[in-house]
C-alpha positions in Angstrom: -29.4 2.1 0.3 -26.1 3.8 -0.9 -23.1 1.3 -1.8 -20.9 3.0 0.4 -20.6 1.7 3.4 -19.7 4.5 6.1 -18.7 3.6 9.3 -18.3 6.4 12.8 -15.1 4.5 15.2 -15.1 6.2 18.1 -11.9 5.4 20.9 -9.5 6.7 23.3 -6.2 7.9 22.8 -3.8 9.9 25.6 -6.5 10.9 27.3 -8.9 11.8 24.4 -11.9 10.8 22.7 -11.6 10.4 19.3 -14.7 10.2 16.4 -13.4 9.7 13.0 -15.6 7.9 9.4 -14.1 5.7 7.7 -15.4 3.4 4.5 -13.9 0.3 5.5 -13.3 -1.2 9.3 -11.5 -4.8 9.5 -10.0 -7.1 11.6 -6.5 -6.3 10.0 -4.1 -8.6 9.5 -1.9 -7.0 13.1 -3.3 -9.2 16.2 -5.6 -7.1 18.4 -6.0 -4.3 16.5 -9.0 -3.4 14.3 -8.0 -1.8 10.7 -9.4 1.7 9.6 -9.2 2.4 6.2 -10.5 5.5 3.8 -11.0 7.8 6.2 -13.8 10.5 5.6 -13.7 14.0 6.6 -15.9 17.2 5.9 -15.0 19.1 3.3 -14.9 22.6 3.2 -18.3 23.9 1.8 -18.2 27.3 3.6 -16.1 30.3 4.8 -16.2 29.1 8.5 -14.0 26.5 9.3 -14.2 25.1 12.8 -10.8 24.2 14.4 -12.0 20.8 16.0 -12.7 19.4 12.8 -9.1 21.2 11.4 -7.0 19.7 14.0 -8.1 15.7 13.6 -8.4 16.4 10.1 -4.6 17.7 9.9 -4.0 14.8 12.0 -4.9 12.3 9.8 -3.7 14.1 6.7 -1.4 11.4 5.1 -2.8 8.2 6.9 -3.8 5.9 4.7 -4.7 2.9 6.8 -4.5 3.5 10.7 -4.2 0.2 13.4 -6.1 1.2 16.1 -5.7 -1.1 19.7 -9.1 -2.7 20.3 -8.9 -2.4 24.1 -9.2 1.7 23.0 -12.1 1.2 20.8 -15.5 2.6 22.3 -18.3 1.7 19.6 -18.2 1.6 15.9 -21.1 2.1 14.1 -22.2 1.8 10.5 -24.1 5.0 9.8 -26.3 6.7 7.2 -24.2 10.4 6.8 -21.4 11.8 8.2 -21.1 13.8 11.5 -18.4 16.3 12.4 -15.5 14.6 13.2 -14.1 15.8 16.6 -11.3 15.5 19.3 -12.9 15.7 22.5 -11.6 15.7 26.0 -12.4 12.2 28.0 -15.1 12.8 30.8 -14.4 11.8 34.2 -11.2 14.3 35.6 -7.6 12.8 36.1 -8.5 8.6 36.1 -6.0 7.0 32.5 -6.9 4.1 31.0 -4.2 1.5 31.9 -2.5 0.1 28.7 -3.4 -3.8 29.3 -3.0 -6.4 26.6 -6.5 -8.2 25.2 -4.3 -11.4 25.2 -1.9 -13.0 26.8 0.8 -14.7 25.3 0.1 -18.5 25.8 -3.1 -18.3 26.7 -2.5 -18.6 30.6 -4.1 -16.4 33.2 -0.4 -15.7 34.9 -1.1 -18.1 37.8 1.8 -20.5 38.4 
């Protein structure tokens, strides 16, 4: 087995589903966020350019590390080989996720 661990991270952002690959995933220093760093994108080995992969590559072009809110993550998988990074529309019509806090301050449930 290779000593270079690779993770596939699937998350939601602004009505779209992102699928990215990274070498490092951790709970990080920011409470409620997952830290993703050392992003990996496919190398251009041919003349054909995939516009969907180029879009996500340009969005994360100068990013060394990103922090994703825990509630936006769909799944994180440890994988053997890299697939294609992509952005796709969230299935299900016009329903969007309402941003809610994962943890409430003070540990109360909001009841008086």
